[in-house]
N, C-alpha and C positions, 0 to 999 in steps of 0.2 A: 334235411332233418337235423335237429339240434344235437350237438354233442351232449352226452349224459351229464357232464358237469355244467352245462348251460341250461339244463331243464329246470323247471320250478321245483322247489323243495318237496312238495307233495308227490310229484311224479318221480323224483329221485328216490324218495323213501319207499315207494311201492315197487319200482322197477329196477333200480340200480343193482348190479351184481347178479341179477337173475338172467339165466340164459334165454335167448329168444326162442320162440317156437320153431321147431324144425319142419319146414314146409314139406319136406320129402318123407316125413314119418308117416307110416301107414296106420299107426295107432296113437292114441292120445299120450301126451306127456304130462307130468305133474304140473298143475298150475302153481302150487305152493312148493317151494324148495323142500325136498325130502329131508327127513332126519336120519343121518347116518350114525346110529347109536352103536358103534363098534370100536374096539380098542385097536385092532390091527387090520391089515389088508392082505389078501391072498394074491399070489403070483403064479403064473402058469409055467415058469421056468426059472432056473438059476440065473440065466442071463438077464431076464426081465427084472428080477429082484435086484440084481447087482446094478443094473442101469438106473433103477429108481433111487437106490441108495447113493449113487454117484451124482445123479441129476434129479433133485427132488421135484423139479417142474414136470418131469415125465410121469409122475404117479404118486399116489399116497402110500405111505409105508406103515405108519404108527401114529395114533391120534395125538400123542404128545408132540409129534412133529408137524401135524396138520391134519385137517379133516374137511371133507367137501362142504358140510353144513357150515363150519366155521369160515371157510373161504368165501361163501356167498355173503355172510355177514360182514366180513372184512372189506370186500369190494364195495358193498353198499356204504359202509362207514367212510371209506376213502372218498367216494363221490360226494357224500353229504358235507364232509369237512374240507373239500377241495384240496385233498392231499394226494400224493402219489401212491401211497400204500397205507394199509392199516393192519393192526394186529389185535385180535381179541384175547382177553386174559380172564383168569378165574375171578377176579374182583377188581374194584377200583384201585385198591392198594397194590394189587398185583401189577396193574398198569403203571402206577407211580414208581414202584420199586424197580420194575424192569426197565423203564425209561431211564431212571437215574443210574442204575448199575451199568447200562449200556453206554451212557454218556460219560461215566466216570470209571470206565474199565481199567484205566491206568492210574486211578487215584485222582486227586485234585481237590479243588475248593468250590463251594457253591455259594452264590448270593441268592437269598430267598427273602420273600416278603415276610414280615413278622406275624401277620395274622393268616394262619393256614388251618386247614382241617387238622384236627388234633393228632390223628395217626400219622399224617405227613410230617407234622412238626416233630413228633417222636422219632420217626425214621431219620430225619435230618439231624436232630439234636442229640440223639443217643445211639441208634443202631449203626448209622454210617460212621459215626465218630470212632466206634470200635474197629472199623475197617480202615482207619487212618484218613477219613474224609471229613473235612471241617466245613461248617456252614456259618456264614455271617447273615444274621437276620436284620433287615432294614425296613424302613417305611417306603415301600415300593410305589406308593401313590405319588411320590416325588422321585422322578427318574434320576435326578442328580444324586440321590442317596445310593442308588444302585451303582452308578459309575464310581462313586467315592469308595465303595467297598470292594471293587475289583482288585485282585492281587495277581501276581505273576503266574500263580498256579490255578487261577480260577478257570473252570471249565463250563459251568452251567449257571444260568439265571433261571430260577424257578418261581413261578407266579400262579396266583389264582385271580380271576376277575369275572364276576363279582366274588368277593371273598366269603368264606364260610367261618363265622356266621354274620359278620358285620356288614356285608354287602358293600364293601369298599371297591372302587374300580381302579384299574391300572391302565395307563395310556399304553396300549399294546404296540402301536406304531413306534412310539418313542423308545420303548424297551427293546423292540426288535432292532432298531437302528443301533442302539448301544451294543447289543449282542453281536451284531454283524461287524461293527467297528473294531471289536476286541476279539473277533474269531471265537465267540462263545456259542454254546447251544442254548437257545431259549426254549423252555418247557412251560406250557400253560395248562392248568386244570380248567377245562371248559364245561364241567358238569352242570353248574348252575345255569349257564346261558344256553347250552346245547348248540348244535350247528344251525338251529332255526333262530337263535337269538343273536349270535355273532359268529364271524368267520375269522378266527385268529390267524390262520395260515395266510389268508389273503392280505392280512395286515402286517405280515412279515415274521410271525412266530414260526419257529422251526418244528416243534413237536407239540401236539395236543394230546392230553390224556383225559379220560372220562371214567367215572363210575357209571357204567351202563345199568347198574342196579337201580338208578334213579329214573330220570325222565326218559332215557332211551328205551328201556324196557317198559316202564310206566305202570306195571301191574303189581308190584310188590312181591313177585314170586321168584325173582331171579337175583343171583349175585353174579356180577360180571363187570369187566373193565375193558378199556380199549386204548390203544396208542395209534396216532395218525401222524404221518410226516413223510419225509423223503424215503424213497424205496430203499436206498442204501442203509439208512438208519433202522428202518423197520426190519429189514432182513438180518442185520446184526443183532437186533433185539430178539428176533424169533429163533435164530440159530445159536444164540449165546445164553443170555440171562433167562429168557423165558423157558427154553428147553431144559436148561441145566438146573435152574432153581425150581422149576416145575409149576409155575402159576398158570397152568393150562386150563382154558375154559372147557367145560364138558359139552359134548355135542347137543345134549338136551337143552342146556341153558343158552347155547348159541341159537338153537331153533326157536326157543321161546322169545329171545330178544329180537330175532328177525320179525316175529309177529308183532311185537310191540312197536318197533321202529316204523312199520308201515303207516301207523296212525300218529306218529310223533308231531308232524306239522299241525294237524288239526287239534290234537290235545294241547300242545304247547301254546297255541294261540288262545285257547280258552283259559288255560292256567293264567296267562298274562292278563287277559281281560278281567278275570275274577280278582286277581291280585291288585290291579289298579283300583278297583272299587273298594276292596277290603282295606287297602292302605289309606285311602281317603277317609274312610270311616274311623279308623284307628287314630289318625292324626288329629281328629277333632274330639277325641274322647278325653275327659278330664283325668282319668286314671293313668293315662299314657304320657310319659315324660317326653319321648321322641319316637319317631318312626324312621327307619332306614329302608327306602325303596327307590331304586334308580329312576323310576318313572315319576316320582314326586319332584316338584320344583324345589322343595326344601332340601332335597338330597344335595350335598355339597359338590357332587360331581355329575349333576344332572346334564349339563351341557356336553360333557365327555360321553355320557351314556347315549345321548342323541347322535353323536358323531360316529361311535363305533359299534353300537348295538342296533339290531333290527327290531328287537322286542326287548322289553325290560325285565322279563322273567316272572316266575311264579313264587319267588321267595321274598318274605318280609321279615325284618327284625325290629322288635320294639323293646323299649326300656320302660318298665313299670315303675311308678313313683315309690312304691313300697318296698323295693329291694327284693332280696331272696324270699322273704315271707310272702310278699305279694305274688312273685313269680310262681311259687309252689301252690298257693291258694288258687291262682288263676287256672293253672292247668288241671288242678283237681276238680274244678267246677265244670269242665267241658262235658257236653252230652253227646254231640254228634262228631265233632272234631276229635281226632284220636291223639293220645299222648304216645308218641313214637319217635325214635331217634333217626329215622331215615327221612327221605324227601322225594319229591317227584312222582308220588303215587297219585292215582285218580282221587284218593281220599285226602281231605285236609289233615295234615299232621303237624303237631306242635311239639317242641321240646324246650327244656330249660337247660341251656348248655352248661352253666356253672355246676349243675349236679349230675349231668349226664355226659354228653359228647366231649366236653372239655374239662371234665373233672380230673383226668390224668395230668393236665397241664398245671405246673406249679402255680399256686394262687397269685403270687407276686407277678409272674409273667402274664398270667391271664388278665389280671387287673390292668397291668401296664398297656396291654394291647387292646383294651376296651371291652373285654368280655366280662362284664360286670354281673353282680349277683341278681339283678332284676331283669336281665336280658332274656327274652323269649324269641325263639326262631319259629316262624310259621311257613309251612309249605302249603300254599293255597291249592286246594284240589278242584275237582270238576263238578262238585255238587252245585245246585242252584245257589247263586251267590247270596241271595236273600237269606237262605237257610244258614250259610256259613256266618254271615254277619249277625244273625239272630243268636246263634250259639255263642259267638264271641261276646256279644253284648250282655247276655245273661251272666256269663262268667266274670265279666268286668264289673258288673253291678255290685258284686260282693265287695269289691275294693273301694267303692265310693259310698257305700251305705253306712 
């Protein structure tokens, strides 16, 4: 029989982390992992309680420290990402901050790519600075730039690939080699690609973080995050930064995310198929200056995408010829596609980063990193692709009339 980590992604998504049926049981057992919606756990004796507090593997104590529903989710995530262990968090930023605080427990310096999710950029450029932790932002699409920025006190290389929102790619294998050569911890946000799109740990990355709010839950009803990596790192994160700063996932959100993940491989495959067709349509439209999608031959890193990605994802970024006015007019004309700042939903979602997700980023920095006023980010959903294209076409018609 195959090891769980050698099973296909669809099988892993459904079965990993879930206990096998007990053949000796005289009554049925739950087919779906139960929801343990409780804050604390009862013990039958002082000795039993003391033993659990001394050795947490012997039992659950308090949901801020761990919960059976959360544990099933974490075991499933570890298998999907090919990591030794995983830790579920209350949000994607809970995962990012917990991972960074764990890696930087004694302070230090971070080398990060210059185009990041805006909240991550804010955390690195402002919040961590107040704690004495500095970050050097570089063009990580060129691994040489990462190596040049490394200092004697550097502890972490922090990356996204594909990036939010420009969909730039990073050579994960090359970056992992640099991290290993300098004894640094490499952390990658794999939200856009998901474990169905690329396997960063297999390419040498140490720690993977996710906003499970997006593709992993897939239903737009959950806020959640995850950290995946070596067991020693995950345990330090769980017993330290997560527990003490309190970015703990609720059992209910863990349970909802479990339901979402079971269909992730099927959903993500359709997201990718739809996105490929939408990207081709947009690339040919006269109102569109350019399209960024890793699956297009015009993407400057298309060959890298083919080497390190199994699927090209469901995210597309376009630049409209009319700048900010065109961007706002375009999203205002949408009828079926929704104007929303999230992504990875079954619905097609669009946003105008300059006025929404990246508005907190100083204009000069935003423009320097390529997040221009005419940029529109599209999270291609699971509607019939002809209907998605028709809605985009009617909204773009206004810009060319």
